[in-house]
N, C-alpha and C positions, 0 to 999 in steps of 0.2 A: 669498447670505444675504438681499440686498435683495429678490430675486425671490420667495424663500420667504415673507418677511414681507408683500409685496404680496398674494401668493395667500392667505396666512392671513387678512389683513384682508378681502379680497374674500369668502372663504367665510364668515367670522364674520358680516359684514354681510348676506350672503344668508340666513344662519340668523336673524338679527334680523328681516329683512323677512318671511321665511317664518313665523316665530312671530307677528309682528303680524297677518298675514293669517289664520292658523290660530285664534289666540285671539279675534280679532274676530268670526269666523263662529261659533265655539263659544260665546263668552259674549255675542254680540250687542251688542258695544261697540267703541269704537275703542281700539286698543292702542298707538298712538304719539301723544304729545302734539301738539296741532295745530301749534304754532309751529315745533317740531322738524321736523314733516312738511312744512310750508311751505318751510322753509329747505332741507330735503333735496331735495325735488322740483325746485325751481328751480335748485339747484346742479348737480344731476345732469343736468338738461335742458341747461343751458349748456355743461357740460364734456363731455358725451356728444357734443353737436354739434361742439364744438371738436376733441375727440380723433379723431373719425371723419373730420373734414376733414383732419387731419394724417396719417392713415394708421392701419390697424388695429393696435392693440397690446394688451397684457394689460390695462392700466388702462382703455382704451377699451371693451373687451369687458365688463369688469366694470361700468363706468359705465352701459352699455346695459342690462345685466341689473337693476342697481339701479333705474334710472329706470322700467323696466317694472313692477317689483314696487311702486314707489312709486305708480304710477298706480293699481294695484289697492288699495293701502292708502288712497289719497285717495278712491276710489270707496266703500270701506267706511266711511270717515269721513262722507262725505255720507249714507250710509244709516243709521248708528247714532249719529252725533255730536249730533243735535239734542236728544235726551233729556237730555243732560248740560249743556245751556245754558238760561239763562232767557229764551228767545226763543220767543214763542208762534207767530209766523209762520214757516212753512217757507221762504217766499220770502226773508225777512230773514236767516235762517240761511245759506241758499245764497249770498246776496249778501255777507254778512259773511266767509264762508269764501273766496269768490273774491277779494274785496278783500284779505284777509290774505295769500293766495298772491301776488297782484299786488304787494303791498307788499314781500314778501320777494324777489320777482324784482328790483325796483328796488334793494334792498340788495345783491343779488349782482352786479347790473350796476355798481353803484358801486365794488365791489371791483375788477372787471375794469378799469374806467376809471381808478381810482387806481394800480393795480399793474401793469396790462397782463397779456397772456397769456404773454409771454416769461418763462422762468425759473419758471413756475408759482406765484409768490408769491400772486397773487389766489386761486387754487384752494386753496393751503395755508392761508392766513390765514383765509379764509372758512369753510373745512371744519372747522378746529379751533375757531373761535369758535362755530360752530353745534353742534359736538359738545359743547362745554361747556354751552351753553344746553340741549341735549337731556339731558345727565347730570343737570342740576338740575331740569329739567321732569319727568323720570320720577319723581324723589323727590316733587315737588309732586303729581303725579297719584296716586301711592300714598297719600299723606297725605290728599288731598282725598277720594278714594274710600273710604278706610278699610278697603279689602279688596284682595286680590290679583287681583280680576277683570280679564281682559285682560292679565295679566302673568305671566311665568314665569321661573324661575331660569335656564333655558336662554337666553332672551332676554337676561337681565341679564348673564350671564357672557359671552355672545357679543358684546354691545355693548362691554363692558370690553376684551376681547381685540382686538376689531376696531378699536378706537382705539388701544390700546397698541401694536400692531404698527407703524402708520405714524409714531407718536411716536418710536419707536426709529430708523426709517429717515430720517425728515425732521427730527426734533428732535436726535437724538444723533449718528447717523452723518454727517448733513450739517451738523450744528451750527447750528440755527436756534432762538434763544432764545424767540421768540414761540410757535412750535410747541411747544417743550419745556415752556414754562410752561403752556399751555393743555392739553397732554397730561397733565402731571402732576395738574393740577387735575381733569381728566376722571377719571383713575384714582382720586383721592380720593373724588369724588362717586359714581362708579360702585361702588366698594367699600362706601360708606355705603348706597347703594341695595340692594346685594346683601344686606347685613346686615339692613336694615330689612324687605326682602321676605321674607327667611328667617323673621324673627320673626312677621311677619303671617301667613305660611302655617302656621307651627308653632302659633300661637295659635288658628287657625281649625279645626284638626283635632279 
């Protein structure tokens, strides 16, 4: 059961990342909120390195794939993100983006320092905290844009299931209340986002 849920989460998040890339190219915009992207790429960079050092496993392979896809998403953010910000200078936009990624790297390393790598608490706590931030950020992006540009129902549903699966394995099966609380809140916000996105898409037809 745990292996199935791990694979389900990995597949769903691959779909999320694939959709972020496809929609960014199609709509010429970024499809993942920046702070969510900054947290994701730094998390995956750290734990991909750690997992590969410990030996090749399912989660390690999944993390490598996620990290590579995040690099593409970040590249597309550099390409299309500037027009969504009130920054006239391209240099300042790039500097602000790099600074944001560096800041989130510091946050991720602080989790590692506080909880260590044994027992995977740092990975779990930081992952679910950033997933909660991401769930709220997608709603904010939808409301701010006032359109479904760069967004799809497939992405929204895959994100929900991709977070729900590890909530079950890490929050319920392993009984972790921090993970469970963040996971439940992610589901609440993800379902709100799905409903709002459906209404926006329906009204634009």
